[in-house]
C-alpha positions in Angstrom: 19.5 -62.1 -37.1 19.4 -65.2 -39.3 17.9 -64.9 -42.7 15.0 -67.2 -43.3 13.9 -67.7 -47.0 10.2 -68.2 -47.7 9.5 -71.8 -48.9 6.6 -70.7 -51.1 5.5 -67.5 -52.8 3.0 -66.6 -50.1 5.0 -67.2 -46.8 7.0 -64.0 -46.5 5.0 -63.0 -43.4 5.7 -66.4 -41.7 9.4 -66.1 -42.7 9.6 -62.7 -41.0 8.1 -64.1 -37.8 10.5 -67.0 -38.0 13.5 -64.6 -38.2 12.3 -62.5 -35.3 11.5 -65.4 -33.0 14.4 -67.7 -34.1 11.9 -70.5 -34.7 11.8 -72.8 -37.8 9.4 -71.5 -40.4 7.5 -74.8 -40.5 6.7 -74.3 -36.8 5.6 -70.7 -37.4 3.4 -71.8 -40.3 1.8 -74.4 -38.0 1.3 -71.9 -35.2 -0.1 -69.3 -37.5 -2.4 -71.9 -39.1 -1.6 -70.7 -42.6 0.9 -71.1 -45.3 -0.9 -68.4 -47.4 -0.7 -64.7 -47.5 -0.9 -62.8 -44.2 -2.3 -59.5 -43.0 -0.6 -57.1 -40.6 -3.2 -58.3 -38.0 -2.1 -61.9 -38.4 1.6 -60.9 -38.0 0.7 -59.0 -34.8 -1.2 -61.9 -33.5 1.8 -64.2 -34.1 4.1 -61.8 -32.4 1.7 -61.7 -29.4 1.6 -65.5 -29.4 5.4 -65.7 -29.2 5.6 -62.9 -26.6 7.4 -60.4 -28.8 6.6 -56.7 -28.1 5.7 -54.5 -31.1 4.1 -51.2 -32.0 0.3 -51.1 -31.8 -0.1 -50.3 -35.5 1.7 -50.0 -38.8 3.4 -46.6 -39.4 3.3 -45.2 -42.9 6.7 -44.0 -44.3 6.3 -40.1 -44.5 8.2 -36.9 -43.9 7.3 -37.3 -40.2 8.5 -41.0 -40.1 11.0 -41.3 -43.0 12.8 -44.4 -41.6 11.7 -47.6 -40.1 12.4 -48.5 -36.4 15.7 -50.3 -36.0 13.9 -53.6 -36.1 10.7 -53.6 -38.2 8.5 -55.7 -40.4 8.3 -53.7 -43.6 5.3 -53.5 -46.0 6.8 -53.5 -49.5 4.9 -52.8 -52.8 7.2 -54.8 -55.1 8.2 -53.7 -58.6 6.4 -56.8 -59.8 3.1 -55.5 -58.5 2.4 -57.5 -55.3 2.6 -56.6 -51.6 5.4 -58.3 -49.7 6.7 -58.5 -46.1 10.4 -58.1 -45.3 12.4 -57.4 -42.2 14.7 -54.4 -41.4 17.3 -55.0 -38.7 20.6 -53.5 -37.9 20.5 -51.3 -41.1 20.1 -54.3 -43.3 17.1 -55.8 -45.1 16.3 -59.4 -44.5 14.1 -60.2 -47.4 12.6 -63.7 -47.4 12.2 -63.7 -51.1 15.3 -61.7 -52.3 17.9 -62.4 -49.6 20.1 -60.2 -47.4 20.4 -56.7 -48.7 23.1 -54.4 -47.3 22.5 -51.0 -48.9 19.6 -49.5 -50.8 16.4 -51.6 -51.1 15.6 -51.8 -54.8 12.9 -54.5 -55.1 10.0 -52.2 -54.5 8.7 -49.3 -52.5 8.6 -49.6 -48.7 5.3 -47.9 -47.7 5.0 -48.7 -43.9 6.6 -50.5 -41.0 5.7 -52.2 -37.8 8.3 -51.6 -35.0 9.5 -54.6 -33.1 10.8 -54.1 -29.6 13.0 -56.9 -28.3 
């Protein structure tokens, strides 16, 4: 997995899709038709567009599901008060805003994840 940093404050979702697909973020922004904030539905549509298998829905972090799938798009409620997308892969966090994190994620609370199957 190659870390892709988000070019603007609102393109974390597009950066996650670029990391999963190996595409340039500019191409993903063009294909998704937005350089603004994205919903989980938009991310799922982009994964479908690129032919990437994924879970049918976001799974909340809970006692039943305490850990994300080995490759997941994470929903993060940041310490700064906004919602953010990051990628979890191979026990590392590929965060398009904060960089590669090997260890505990400290930039906010991970509340849910979308499993990616590739």
